[in-house]
gemmi code that builds the backbone of each chain (N, CA, C; Angstrom):
import gemmi

chains = {
    "A": [
        ("MET", (-85.564, 141.142, 157.654), (-84.783, 140.012, 157.139), (-84.363, 139.076, 158.267)),
        ("LEU", (-83.713, 139.663, 159.274), (-83.283, 138.858, 160.421), (-84.491, 138.243, 161.120)),
        ("VAL", (-85.540, 139.049, 161.296), (-86.717, 138.576, 162.021), (-87.440, 137.489, 161.235)),
        ("SER", (-87.423, 137.622, 159.897), (-88.037, 136.602, 159.055), (-87.312, 135.260, 159.190)),
        ("ILE", (-85.971, 135.326, 159.186), (-85.174, 134.107, 159.365), (-85.379, 133.539, 160.765)),
        ("LEU", (-85.414, 134.452, 161.764), (-85.647, 134.004, 163.144), (-86.996, 133.297, 163.267)),
        ("HIS", (-87.997, 133.787, 162.518), (-89.323, 133.169, 162.566), (-89.243, 131.708, 162.125)),
        ("ARG", (-88.445, 131.468, 161.091), (-88.312, 130.098, 160.575), (-87.477, 129.222, 161.504)),
        ("ILE", (-86.378, 129.788, 162.018), (-85.512, 129.000, 162.897), (-86.238, 128.657, 164.195)),
        ("THR", (-86.889, 129.664, 164.809), (-87.609, 129.390, 166.054), (-88.771, 128.432, 165.778)),
        ("GLY", (-89.409, 128.568, 164.621), (-90.503, 127.670, 164.267), (-90.040, 126.227, 164.167)),
        ("ALA", (-88.900, 126.036, 163.523), (-88.367, 124.678, 163.389), (-87.956, 124.125, 164.760)),
        ("GLY", (-87.346, 124.961, 165.573), (-86.934, 124.541, 166.925), (-88.131, 124.146, 167.775)),
        ("LEU", (-89.176, 124.959, 167.706), (-90.390, 124.661, 168.470), (-91.064, 123.400, 167.947)),
        ("SER", (-91.017, 123.206, 166.619), (-91.666, 122.042, 166.012), (-91.059, 120.733, 166.512)),
        ("PHE", (-89.736, 120.709, 166.584), (-89.086, 119.452, 166.977), (-88.842, 119.388, 168.480)),
        ("LEU", (-87.963, 120.241, 168.969), (-87.612, 120.213, 170.391), (-88.813, 120.594, 171.259)),
        ("GLY", (-89.518, 121.649, 170.864), (-90.646, 122.138, 171.662), (-91.750, 121.101, 171.792)),
        ("LEU", (-92.162, 120.519, 170.674), (-93.249, 119.543, 170.721), (-92.795, 118.237, 171.357)),
        ("ALA", (-91.499, 117.913, 171.211), (-90.970, 116.722, 171.893), (-91.046, 116.923, 173.409)),
        ("MET", (-90.671, 118.111, 173.872), (-90.714, 118.387, 175.312), (-92.153, 118.408, 175.826)),
        ("LEU", (-93.056, 119.004, 175.044), (-94.473, 119.047, 175.448), (-95.033, 117.629, 175.575)),
        ("THR", (-94.707, 116.794, 174.569), (-95.206, 115.416, 174.572), (-94.611, 114.615, 175.735)),
        ("TRP", (-93.320, 114.808, 175.965), (-92.669, 114.104, 177.081), (-93.307, 114.521, 178.406)),
        ("TRP", (-93.546, 115.828, 178.560), (-94.140, 116.350, 179.795), (-95.525, 115.733, 180.027)),
        ("LEU", (-96.357, 115.664, 178.962), (-97.696, 115.077, 179.095), (-97.606, 113.588, 179.422)),
        ("LEU", (-96.687, 112.882, 178.747), (-96.508, 111.447, 179.025), (-96.039, 111.242, 180.456)),
        ("ALA", (-95.121, 112.111, 180.913), (-94.593, 112.007, 182.277), (-95.713, 112.249, 183.285)),
        ("ALA", (-96.549, 113.252, 183.012), (-97.662, 113.555, 183.923), (-98.672, 112.415, 183.944)),
        ("ALA", (-98.829, 111.731, 182.803), (-99.770, 110.616, 182.713), (-99.202, 109.344, 183.342)),
        ("GLY", (-97.892, 109.324, 183.529), (-97.225, 108.122, 184.015), (-97.072, 108.067, 185.524)),
        ("SER", (-96.064, 107.319, 185.976), (-95.827, 107.120, 187.403), (-95.122, 108.339, 187.996)),
        ("ALA", (-94.998, 108.334, 189.327), (-94.281, 109.414, 190.020), (-92.828, 109.473, 189.549)),
        ("GLU", (-92.244, 108.271, 189.278), (-90.852, 108.219, 188.808), (-90.726, 108.856, 187.419)),
        ("ASP", (-91.718, 108.595, 186.586), (-91.704, 109.190, 185.240), (-91.666, 110.710, 185.328)),
        ("TYR", (-92.491, 111.256, 186.209), (-92.560, 112.715, 186.323), (-91.289, 113.268, 186.954)),
        ("THR", (-90.758, 112.548, 187.927), (-89.512, 112.981, 188.581), (-88.361, 113.009, 187.584)),
        ("LEU", (-88.332, 112.026, 186.686), (-87.276, 112.007, 185.664), (-87.350, 113.278, 184.815)),
        ("PHE", (-88.570, 113.643, 184.429), (-88.748, 114.860, 183.628), (-88.279, 116.094, 184.406)),
        ("THR", (-88.764, 116.244, 185.641), (-88.403, 117.450, 186.407), (-86.910, 117.462, 186.744)),
        ("ASP", (-86.323, 116.278, 186.969), (-84.871, 116.213, 187.223), (-84.092, 116.754, 186.028)),
        ("VAL", (-84.505, 116.338, 184.833), (-83.786, 116.765, 183.625), (-83.964, 118.264, 183.374)),
        ("VAL", (-85.202, 118.764, 183.489), (-85.424, 120.180, 183.153), (-84.929, 121.140, 184.229)),
        ("THR", (-84.549, 120.615, 185.409), (-83.987, 121.519, 186.417), (-82.455, 121.451, 186.447)),
        ("GLN", (-81.874, 120.541, 185.662), (-80.409, 120.574, 185.453), (-80.061, 121.813, 184.636)),
        ("TRP", (-78.811, 122.212, 184.640), (-78.454, 123.437, 183.908), (-78.753, 123.323, 182.414)),
        ("PHE", (-78.475, 122.152, 181.826), (-78.727, 122.027, 180.390), (-80.229, 121.973, 180.100)),
        ("GLY", (-80.974, 121.390, 181.031), (-82.426, 121.362, 180.885), (-83.004, 122.770, 180.950)),
        ("ARG", (-82.445, 123.558, 181.879), (-82.867, 124.967, 181.996), (-82.563, 125.737, 180.713)),
        ("VAL", (-81.355, 125.501, 180.170), (-80.973, 126.189, 178.924), (-81.972, 125.848, 177.816)),
        ("VAL", (-82.332, 124.567, 177.716), (-83.289, 124.136, 176.687), (-84.639, 124.812, 176.894)),
        ("LEU", (-85.149, 124.791, 178.136), (-86.471, 125.373, 178.382), (-86.482, 126.891, 178.209)),
        ("ILE", (-85.411, 127.551, 178.686), (-85.337, 129.010, 178.510), (-85.237, 129.332, 177.015)),
        ("GLY", (-84.430, 128.552, 176.293), (-84.316, 128.728, 174.844), (-85.661, 128.530, 174.151)),
        ("LEU", (-86.400, 127.518, 174.584), (-87.709, 127.244, 173.973), (-88.711, 128.343, 174.280)),
        ("THR", (-88.694, 128.871, 175.507), (-89.642, 129.945, 175.821), (-89.288, 131.202, 175.027)),
        ("TRP", (-87.977, 131.479, 174.864), (-87.586, 132.614, 174.019), (-88.075, 132.383, 172.586)),
        ("ALA", (-87.834, 131.168, 172.064), (-88.265, 130.844, 170.700), (-89.778, 131.003, 170.570)),
        ("PHE", (-90.498, 130.548, 171.599), (-91.958, 130.659, 171.619), (-92.397, 132.121, 171.504)),
        ("PHE", (-91.824, 132.985, 172.359), (-92.226, 134.401, 172.347), (-91.787, 135.100, 171.055)),
        ("GLN", (-90.585, 134.786, 170.581), (-90.107, 135.399, 169.340), (-91.019, 135.005, 168.167)),
        ("HIS", (-91.351, 133.704, 168.097), (-92.190, 133.209, 167.008), (-93.600, 133.790, 167.111)),
        ("LEU", (-94.094, 133.901, 168.353), (-95.434, 134.443, 168.583), (-95.504, 135.901, 168.144)),
        ("LEU", (-94.501, 136.703, 168.545), (-94.519, 138.133, 168.215), (-94.287, 138.364, 166.720)),
        ("SER", (-93.323, 137.645, 166.125), (-93.123, 137.836, 164.684), (-94.300, 137.249, 163.907)),
        ("GLY", (-94.986, 136.258, 164.516), (-96.200, 135.714, 163.904), (-97.317, 136.744, 163.879)),
        ("ILE", (-97.473, 137.484, 164.984), (-98.469, 138.567, 165.025), (-98.123, 139.599, 163.948)),
        ("ARG", (-96.826, 139.906, 163.854), (-96.371, 140.881, 162.852), (-96.723, 140.394, 161.439)),
        ("HIS", (-96.520, 139.103, 161.200), (-96.865, 138.563, 159.876), (-98.365, 138.635, 159.605)),
        ("LEU", (-99.166, 138.339, 160.645), (-100.627, 138.386, 160.463), (-101.078, 139.808, 160.135)),
        ("VAL", (-100.449, 140.801, 160.800), (-100.781, 142.206, 160.498), (-100.375, 142.535, 159.058)),
        ("MET", (-99.166, 142.080, 158.675), (-98.687, 142.368, 157.324), (-99.536, 141.669, 156.265)),
        ("ASP", (-100.156, 140.522, 156.643), (-101.054, 139.831, 155.712), (-102.258, 140.684, 155.347)),
        ("THR", (-102.598, 141.627, 156.223), (-103.725, 142.505, 155.919), (-103.283, 143.687, 155.062)),
        ("GLY", (-102.013, 143.711, 154.696), (-101.509, 144.753, 153.810), (-100.980, 145.975, 154.527)),
        ("GLN", (-100.824, 145.852, 155.861), (-100.341, 147.003, 156.621), (-98.916, 146.792, 157.136)),
        ("GLY", (-98.264, 147.896, 157.452), (-96.954, 147.832, 158.100), (-95.795, 147.610, 157.153)),
        ("PHE", (-95.989, 147.923, 155.878), (-94.904, 147.715, 154.919), (-93.997, 148.944, 154.751)),
        ("GLU", (-94.396, 150.082, 155.328), (-93.557, 151.280, 155.234), (-92.229, 150.985, 155.928)),
        ("LEU", (-91.160, 151.518, 155.347), (-89.822, 151.150, 155.822), (-89.645, 151.369, 157.321)),
        ("GLY", (-90.034, 152.554, 157.817), (-89.859, 152.873, 159.236), (-90.668, 151.966, 160.136)),
        ("VAL", (-91.955, 151.798, 159.804), (-92.859, 150.966, 160.601), (-92.384, 149.518, 160.582)),
        ("ASN", (-91.993, 149.071, 159.375), (-91.567, 147.683, 159.203), (-90.359, 147.368, 160.058)),
        ("LYS", (-89.395, 148.269, 160.041), (-88.168, 148.063, 160.803), (-88.439, 148.134, 162.308)),
        ("ALA", (-89.234, 149.135, 162.699), (-89.554, 149.301, 164.123), (-90.284, 148.072, 164.662)),
        ("SER", (-91.243, 147.534, 163.882), (-92.001, 146.373, 164.359), (-91.099, 145.142, 164.453)),
        ("ALA", (-90.129, 145.043, 163.536), (-89.193, 143.917, 163.585), (-88.351, 143.980, 164.866)),
        ("ILE", (-87.834, 145.188, 165.160), (-87.010, 145.362, 166.365), (-87.842, 145.121, 167.622)),
        ("LEU", (-89.113, 145.573, 167.577), (-89.996, 145.373, 168.736), (-90.204, 143.892, 169.053)),
        ("THR", (-90.259, 143.031, 168.020), (-90.455, 141.602, 168.294), (-89.253, 141.043, 169.059)),
        ("ILE", (-88.052, 141.538, 168.721), (-86.840, 141.044, 169.380), (-86.778, 141.525, 170.838)),
        ("ILE", (-87.025, 142.818, 171.031), (-87.028, 143.358, 172.395), (-88.125, 142.693, 173.220)),
        ("GLY", (-89.313, 142.575, 172.609), (-90.456, 141.982, 173.302), (-90.198, 140.549, 173.729)),
        ("SER", (-89.611, 139.745, 172.842), (-89.391, 138.334, 173.178), (-88.376, 138.194, 174.307)),
        ("LEU", (-87.351, 139.055, 174.300), (-86.345, 139.003, 175.374), (-86.965, 139.416, 176.709)),
        ("LEU", (-87.767, 140.474, 176.691), (-88.418, 140.951, 177.921), (-89.380, 139.902, 178.471)),
        ("LEU", (-90.193, 139.312, 177.583), (-91.172, 138.307, 178.031), (-90.473, 137.069, 178.593)),
        ("THR", (-89.377, 136.657, 177.933), (-88.631, 135.495, 178.419), (-88.048, 135.784, 179.797)),
        ("ALA", (-87.456, 136.971, 179.948), (-86.868, 137.360, 181.232), (-87.941, 137.428, 182.319)),
        ("ALA", (-89.090, 138.021, 181.984), (-90.167, 138.159, 182.963), (-90.701, 136.796, 183.387)),
        ("LEU", (-90.908, 135.905, 182.394), (-91.450, 134.582, 182.709), (-90.512, 133.804, 183.629)),
        ("TRP", (-89.210, 133.827, 183.304), (-88.267, 133.036, 184.100), (-87.972, 133.669, 185.443)),
        ("ALA", (-88.035, 134.993, 185.500), (-87.913, 135.665, 186.801), (-89.031, 135.169, 187.702)),
        ("PHE", (-90.221, 135.041, 187.126), (-91.370, 134.563, 187.877), (-91.214, 133.083, 188.225)),
        ("LEU", (-90.884, 132.264, 187.230), (-90.800, 130.815, 187.443), (-89.706, 130.442, 188.438)),
        ("LEU", (-88.624, 131.167, 188.409), (-87.519, 130.845, 189.307), (-87.700, 131.509, 190.674)),
        ("GLY", (-88.833, 132.191, 190.834), (-89.173, 132.735, 192.148), (-88.464, 134.014, 192.494)),
        ("VAL", (-87.859, 134.663, 191.467), (-87.228, 135.951, 191.722), (-88.319, 136.987, 192.009)),
        ("VAL", (-89.389, 136.885, 191.239), (-90.539, 137.769, 191.455), (-91.719, 136.895, 191.868)),
        ("LYS", (-92.411, 137.275, 192.887), (-93.605, 136.499, 193.256), (-94.799, 137.393, 193.353)),
    ],
    "B": [
        ("MET", (-100.378, 150.716, 153.056), (-100.383, 150.159, 151.699), (-101.683, 149.411, 151.463)),
        ("SER", (-102.343, 149.719, 150.400), (-103.600, 149.050, 150.091), (-103.385, 148.045, 148.964)),
        ("LEU", (-103.888, 146.850, 149.171), (-103.696, 145.813, 148.153), (-104.945, 145.606, 147.300)),
        ("GLY", (-106.118, 146.094, 147.770), (-107.348, 145.753, 147.078), (-108.067, 146.954, 146.521)),
        ("ASP", (-108.836, 146.751, 145.486), (-109.710, 147.796, 144.983), (-111.128, 147.466, 145.421)),
        ("SER", (-111.849, 146.662, 144.627), (-113.180, 146.274, 145.064), (-113.109, 144.959, 145.840)),
        ("ALA", (-112.364, 143.978, 145.336), (-112.235, 142.709, 146.042), (-111.017, 142.777, 146.957)),
        ("SER", (-111.010, 141.940, 148.015), (-109.837, 141.861, 148.879), (-108.725, 141.146, 148.125)),
        ("ALA", (-107.505, 141.263, 148.672), (-106.366, 140.605, 148.025), (-106.609, 139.105, 147.919)),
        ("LEU", (-107.182, 138.540, 149.011), (-107.468, 137.102, 148.992), (-108.556, 136.783, 147.978)),
        ("GLY", (-109.574, 137.631, 147.926), (-110.683, 137.425, 147.000), (-110.223, 137.384, 145.552)),
        ("LYS", (-109.183, 138.171, 145.266), (-108.669, 138.210, 143.895), (-107.955, 136.919, 143.487)),
        ("VAL", (-107.330, 136.246, 144.441), (-106.566, 135.051, 144.077), (-107.336, 133.752, 144.315)),
        ("GLU", (-108.445, 133.835, 145.075), (-109.245, 132.637, 145.309), (-109.689, 132.039, 143.975)),
        ("HIS", (-109.660, 130.733, 143.896), (-110.087, 129.987, 142.713), (-109.206, 130.246, 141.479)),
        ("THR", (-108.037, 130.834, 141.685), (-107.097, 130.957, 140.582), (-106.005, 129.900, 140.771)),
        ("GLY", (-105.139, 129.767, 139.792), (-104.070, 128.769, 139.872), (-104.593, 127.401, 139.500)),
        ("SER", (-103.687, 126.448, 139.334), (-104.080, 125.137, 138.828), (-104.938, 124.360, 139.820)),
        ("ALA", (-104.691, 124.561, 141.130), (-105.430, 123.783, 142.124), (-106.786, 124.400, 142.432)),
        ("LYS", (-106.984, 125.667, 142.138), (-108.226, 126.410, 142.347), (-108.567, 126.659, 143.811)),
        ("HIS", (-107.774, 126.188, 144.739), (-108.142, 126.401, 146.148), (-106.953, 126.836, 147.015)),
        ("GLY", (-105.904, 127.355, 146.383), (-104.724, 127.784, 147.135), (-105.028, 128.904, 148.123)),
        ("GLY", (-105.900, 129.840, 147.705), (-106.239, 130.966, 148.581), (-106.918, 130.507, 149.861)),
        ("GLY", (-107.808, 129.536, 149.731), (-108.491, 128.986, 150.900), (-107.527, 128.292, 151.837)),
        ("HIS", (-106.580, 127.568, 151.257), (-105.566, 126.884, 152.052), (-104.726, 127.880, 152.842)),
        ("TRP", (-104.385, 128.978, 152.168), (-103.621, 130.046, 152.811), (-104.400, 130.617, 153.999)),
        ("LEU", (-105.700, 130.871, 153.774), (-106.527, 131.445, 154.833), (-106.667, 130.468, 156.003)),
        ("ASN", (-106.833, 129.173, 155.706), (-106.919, 128.160, 156.763), (-105.695, 128.210, 157.670)),
        ("GLU", (-104.529, 128.339, 157.039), (-103.289, 128.393, 157.824), (-103.262, 129.619, 158.722)),
        ("LYS", (-103.765, 130.738, 158.206), (-103.773, 131.985, 158.986), (-104.744, 131.901, 160.147)),
        ("VAL", (-105.918, 131.297, 159.902), (-106.912, 131.140, 160.971), (-106.356, 130.222, 162.054)),
        ("LEU", (-105.695, 129.139, 161.614), (-105.079, 128.218, 162.572), (-104.004, 128.940, 163.390)),
        ("SER", (-103.192, 129.783, 162.726), (-102.154, 130.548, 163.425), (-102.760, 131.446, 164.494)),
        ("ALA", (-103.854, 132.119, 164.136), (-104.500, 133.028, 165.089), (-105.067, 132.247, 166.275)),
        ("GLY", (-105.642, 131.081, 165.988), (-106.151, 130.228, 167.060), (-105.044, 129.758, 167.973)),
        ("LEU", (-103.931, 129.366, 167.380), (-102.792, 128.883, 168.157), (-102.181, 130.007, 168.987)),
        ("LEU", (-102.265, 131.215, 168.471), (-101.808, 132.388, 169.217), (-102.556, 132.480, 170.549)),
        ("LEU", (-103.884, 132.347, 170.481), (-104.692, 132.407, 171.700), (-104.374, 131.235, 172.626)),
        ("LEU", (-104.271, 130.035, 172.033), (-104.005, 128.839, 172.845), (-102.617, 128.894, 173.479)),
        ("GLY", (-101.655, 129.454, 172.755), (-100.295, 129.588, 173.284), (-100.243, 130.534, 174.471)),
        ("VAL", (-100.978, 131.632, 174.345), (-101.057, 132.582, 175.458), (-101.757, 131.912, 176.646)),
        ("TRP", (-102.822, 131.167, 176.366), (-103.521, 130.413, 177.421), (-102.558, 129.437, 178.119)),
        ("PHE", (-101.745, 128.743, 177.330), (-100.827, 127.742, 177.876), (-99.815, 128.378, 178.844)),
        ("ILE", (-99.166, 129.454, 178.392), (-98.179, 130.122, 179.241), (-98.838, 130.734, 180.489)),
        ("ALA", (-100.005, 131.381, 180.267), (-100.716, 131.991, 181.396), (-101.112, 130.924, 182.420)),
        ("SER", (-101.517, 129.744, 181.932), (-101.909, 128.662, 182.833), (-100.729, 128.186, 183.665)),
        ("LEU", (-99.576, 128.026, 183.024), (-98.385, 127.575, 183.747), (-98.017, 128.574, 184.846)),
        ("VAL", (-98.176, 129.863, 184.520), (-97.849, 130.908, 185.494), (-98.857, 130.902, 186.647)),
        ("MET", (-100.135, 130.660, 186.324), (-101.164, 130.769, 187.354), (-101.343, 129.519, 188.205)),
        ("LEU", (-100.849, 128.378, 187.739), (-100.951, 127.174, 188.559), (-100.152, 127.385, 189.839)),
        ("PRO", (-100.682, 126.913, 190.973), (-99.985, 127.127, 192.248), (-98.623, 126.418, 192.294)),
        ("ALA", (-98.487, 125.313, 191.555), (-97.209, 124.598, 191.487), (-97.180, 123.848, 190.168)),
        ("LEU", (-96.022, 123.298, 189.807), (-95.943, 122.534, 188.558), (-95.573, 121.073, 188.832)),
        ("ASN", (-95.923, 120.593, 190.041), (-95.678, 119.182, 190.345), (-96.753, 118.318, 189.682)),
        ("GLN", (-96.537, 117.002, 189.704), (-97.418, 116.082, 188.983), (-98.865, 116.178, 189.456)),
        ("ARG", (-99.035, 116.239, 190.772), (-100.364, 116.294, 191.365), (-101.159, 117.492, 190.840)),
        ("THR", (-100.515, 118.648, 190.856), (-101.176, 119.883, 190.410), (-101.497, 119.833, 188.920)),
        ("VAL", (-100.517, 119.366, 188.144), (-100.687, 119.322, 186.689), (-101.811, 118.347, 186.307)),
        ("VAL", (-101.817, 117.168, 186.966), (-102.850, 116.163, 186.674), (-104.230, 116.697, 187.039)),
        ("GLN", (-104.303, 117.347, 188.207), (-105.575, 117.928, 188.652), (-106.104, 118.958, 187.627)),
        ("TRP", (-105.165, 119.759, 187.146), (-105.497, 120.800, 186.155), (-106.020, 120.172, 184.864)),
        ("LEU", (-105.327, 119.127, 184.373), (-105.681, 118.540, 183.076), (-106.827, 117.536, 183.182)),
        ("ARG", (-107.260, 117.232, 184.407), (-108.405, 116.355, 184.586), (-109.694, 117.156, 184.461)),
        ("ASP", (-109.572, 118.441, 184.733), (-110.728, 119.324, 184.631), (-110.928, 119.713, 183.165)),
        ("PRO", (-112.192, 119.731, 182.688), (-112.440, 120.102, 181.282), (-111.850, 121.455, 180.901)),
        ("THR", (-111.801, 122.396, 181.864), (-111.269, 123.729, 181.548), (-109.773, 123.680, 181.261)),
        ("GLY", (-109.107, 122.602, 181.695), (-107.694, 122.410, 181.355), (-107.548, 121.461, 180.177)),
        ("ALA", (-108.304, 120.345, 180.228), (-108.143, 119.272, 179.240), (-108.542, 119.703, 177.829)),
        ("ILE", (-109.643, 120.434, 177.705), (-110.139, 120.781, 176.377), (-109.222, 121.769, 175.650)),
        ("PRO", (-108.854, 122.901, 176.293), (-107.888, 123.779, 175.607), (-106.556, 123.086, 175.346)),
        ("MET", (-106.135, 122.190, 176.248), (-104.862, 121.497, 176.030), (-104.957, 120.580, 174.821)),
        ("ALA", (-106.093, 119.888, 174.649), (-106.287, 119.034, 173.474), (-106.219, 119.879, 172.202)),
        ("LEU", (-106.870, 121.041, 172.236), (-106.836, 121.941, 171.078), (-105.421, 122.455, 170.832)),
        ("PHE", (-104.721, 122.767, 171.929), (-103.347, 123.268, 171.816), (-102.449, 122.216, 171.158)),
        ("VAL", (-102.599, 120.963, 171.583), (-101.791, 119.875, 171.026), (-102.077, 119.715, 169.526)),
        ("VAL", (-103.352, 119.624, 169.173), (-103.716, 119.410, 167.765), (-103.263, 120.591, 166.901)),
        ("ALA", (-103.555, 121.818, 167.382), (-103.197, 123.006, 166.605), (-101.683, 123.142, 166.461)),
        ("SER", (-100.933, 122.822, 167.535), (-99.471, 122.934, 167.488), (-98.864, 121.978, 166.473)),
        ("PHE", (-99.300, 120.715, 166.517), (-98.727, 119.728, 165.594), (-99.107, 120.060, 164.151)),
        ("ARG", (-100.341, 120.515, 163.955), (-100.771, 120.869, 162.611), (-99.985, 122.080, 162.089)),
        ("HIS", (-99.823, 123.060, 162.964), (-99.097, 124.285, 162.592), (-97.619, 123.973, 162.323)),
        ("ALA", (-97.051, 123.081, 163.137), (-95.661, 122.669, 162.927), (-95.512, 121.987, 161.569)),
        ("LEU", (-96.503, 121.149, 161.230), (-96.478, 120.454, 159.943), (-96.573, 121.447, 158.780)),
        ("ASP", (-97.504, 122.406, 158.894), (-97.640, 123.448, 157.858), (-96.335, 124.219, 157.702)),
        ("GLY", (-95.744, 124.600, 158.842), (-94.522, 125.406, 158.829), (-93.350, 124.657, 158.235)),
        ("MET", (-93.185, 123.391, 158.640), (-92.064, 122.612, 158.133), (-92.233, 122.336, 156.638)),
        ("LYS", (-93.490, 122.201, 156.204), (-93.724, 121.998, 154.763), (-93.295, 123.247, 153.984)),
        ("THR", (-93.590, 124.411, 154.540), (-93.174, 125.664, 153.898), (-91.654, 125.730, 153.793)),
        ("VAL", (-90.981, 125.383, 154.891), (-89.514, 125.425, 154.914), (-88.936, 124.412, 153.917)),
        ("VAL", (-89.463, 123.192, 153.940), (-88.974, 122.149, 153.025), (-89.199, 122.575, 151.568)),
        ("ASP", (-90.414, 123.053, 151.269), (-90.725, 123.456, 149.898), (-89.837, 124.605, 149.421)),
        ("ASP", (-89.419, 125.469, 150.369), (-88.569, 126.614, 150.002), (-87.108, 126.236, 149.803)),
        ("TYR", (-86.611, 125.286, 150.590), (-85.160, 125.057, 150.600), (-84.707, 123.739, 149.977)),
        ("VAL", (-85.590, 122.745, 149.899), (-85.165, 121.467, 149.330), (-85.465, 121.481, 147.829)),
        ("VAL", (-84.408, 121.489, 147.041), (-84.555, 121.696, 145.599), (-85.027, 120.427, 144.893)),
        ("ASP", (-84.424, 119.298, 145.258), (-84.747, 118.046, 144.563), (-86.160, 117.581, 144.903)),
        ("GLU", (-86.937, 117.285, 143.864), (-88.344, 116.958, 144.065), (-88.543, 115.666, 144.868)),
        ("GLY", (-87.679, 114.696, 144.621), (-87.770, 113.429, 145.348), (-87.485, 113.603, 146.826)),
        ("ASN", (-86.424, 114.359, 147.129), (-86.081, 114.631, 148.521), (-87.179, 115.422, 149.221)),
        ("ARG", (-87.753, 116.353, 148.465), (-88.819, 117.187, 149.022), (-90.010, 116.317, 149.409)),
        ("PHE", (-90.379, 115.437, 148.534), (-91.513, 114.542, 148.803), (-91.214, 113.640, 149.995)),
        ("ALA", (-89.985, 113.084, 150.005), (-89.597, 112.167, 151.083), (-89.623, 112.882, 152.438)),
        ("LEU", (-89.062, 114.097, 152.477), (-88.980, 114.837, 153.738), (-90.369, 115.265, 154.213)),
        ("ASN", (-91.196, 115.741, 153.278), (-92.564, 116.138, 153.645), (-93.356, 114.945, 154.170)),
        ("THR", (-93.157, 113.780, 153.546), (-93.849, 112.564, 153.990), (-93.369, 112.158, 155.375)),
        ("PHE", (-92.047, 112.222, 155.570), (-91.449, 111.878, 156.863), (-91.997, 112.786, 157.965)),
        ("PHE", (-92.024, 114.096, 157.704), (-92.523, 115.049, 158.698), (-94.015, 114.845, 158.965)),
        ("PHE", (-94.743, 114.461, 157.925), (-96.173, 114.181, 158.099), (-96.366, 113.040, 159.093)),
        ("PHE", (-95.592, 111.970, 158.933), (-95.717, 110.828, 159.837), (-95.311, 111.203, 161.262)),
        ("ILE", (-94.226, 111.984, 161.390), (-93.787, 112.401, 162.732), (-94.872, 113.244, 163.409)),
        ("ALA", (-95.460, 114.170, 162.639), (-96.464, 115.072, 163.224), (-97.706, 114.295, 163.654)),
        ("VAL", (-98.168, 113.388, 162.809), (-99.363, 112.617, 163.145), (-99.085, 111.690, 164.328)),
        ("GLY", (-97.932, 111.018, 164.277), (-97.557, 110.102, 165.358), (-97.337, 110.833, 166.674)),
        ("GLY", (-96.611, 111.934, 166.611), (-96.333, 112.728, 167.819), (-97.608, 113.304, 168.406)),
        ("GLY", (-98.471, 113.813, 167.538), (-99.738, 114.375, 167.996), (-100.603, 113.317, 168.660)),
        ("ALA", (-100.633, 112.128, 168.073), (-101.423, 111.031, 168.643), (-100.877, 110.639, 170.017)),
        ("LEU", (-99.552, 110.602, 170.124), (-98.910, 110.243, 171.398), (-99.263, 111.266, 172.480)),
        ("ALA", (-99.161, 112.548, 172.141), (-99.462, 113.613, 173.105), (-100.939, 113.570, 173.508)),
        ("LEU", (-101.826, 113.316, 172.533), (-103.264, 113.243, 172.832), (-103.576, 112.026, 173.708)),
        ("PHE", (-102.870, 110.923, 173.440), (-103.068, 109.714, 174.253), (-102.697, 110.001, 175.705)),
        ("ALA", (-101.544, 110.662, 175.910), (-101.105, 111.007, 177.266), (-102.139, 111.902, 177.945)),
        ("LEU", (-102.633, 112.871, 177.204), (-103.626, 113.804, 177.759), (-104.919, 113.069, 178.123)),
        ("ALA", (-105.347, 112.173, 177.228), (-106.574, 111.407, 177.483), (-106.415, 110.550, 178.740)),
        ("ARG", (-105.241, 109.989, 178.891), (-104.965, 109.144, 180.041), (-105.091, 109.948, 181.343)),
        ("ILE", (-104.589, 111.182, 181.296), (-104.702, 112.061, 182.463), (-106.158, 112.461, 182.669)),
        ("ALA", (-106.782, 112.939, 181.594), (-108.125, 113.505, 181.696), (-109.154, 112.476, 182.150)),
        ("PHE", (-108.991, 111.220, 181.698), (-109.968, 110.212, 182.061), (-109.523, 109.388, 183.258)),
        ("GLY", (-108.464, 109.882, 183.908), (-108.118, 109.390, 185.240), (-107.663, 107.960, 185.378)),
        ("ALA", (-106.771, 107.518, 184.478), (-106.223, 106.178, 184.616), (-105.258, 106.105, 185.797)),
        ("GLN", (-104.753, 107.278, 186.189), (-103.728, 107.293, 187.234), (-104.272, 107.986, 188.473)),
        ("GLY", (-104.034, 107.396, 189.640), (-104.576, 107.977, 190.868), (-103.575, 108.855, 191.530)),
    ],
}
model = gemmi.Model(1)
for chain_id, residues in chains.items():
    chain = gemmi.Chain(chain_id)
    for i, (resn, *xyz) in enumerate(residues, 1):
        res = gemmi.Residue()
        res.name, res.seqid = resn, gemmi.SeqId(i, " ")
        for name, pos in zip(("N", "CA", "C"), xyz):
            atom = gemmi.Atom()
            atom.name, atom.element = name, gemmi.Element(name[0])
            atom.pos, atom.b_iso = gemmi.Position(*pos), 0.0
            res.add_atom(atom)
        chain.add_residue(res)
    model.add_chain(chain)
structure = gemmi.Structure()
structure.add_model(model)
structure.setup_entities()
């Protein structure tokens, strides 16, 4: 239930904020040096970091619950224990992947 | 849990209903989701593997067909998938038929416009308008 709602919320967030950021990033890369600097200045501010970290979490959560949905579309994983375990795994997995990605991006791990 | 006897679950519903093609539409969305899954993993893996994320590096990456082509697919698949997803959400939660139509139309225009903008930016990089 929670994971199903999270799938929709993260999907909506990625659709608007995520695609807006992707489009801005591509436009900035296609533009002048100042255009790109404006983008990197914003995303390295604390609020920019919060947005990007939030988006990467949303991305991983949506991706993992999406895989779960694709498996369930084949008619598998509906047993109560399996269903619950796979739901919890998407949450743990998305948090771990987000932490790992940002640890890497911020140079904590190289 | 098994859903099918001789025909698959999808096979049983294909060509049923008033539109006669709902099952195919459902499958298209699933195939697109699976494709986007691969492209999304490619996107994150690429960001991690690039030596830096400055403009020079990013432009160099997207000027090469191995960067530009998957990125074009990623952009198109993402906007299309976002449109499919938002339509599902709107159809589920917006009760009034007029509002539903208006919102779906609005999101359609945003998705097409946004996708075109992102593709234009990518084309500009890939075909080297900027030195």
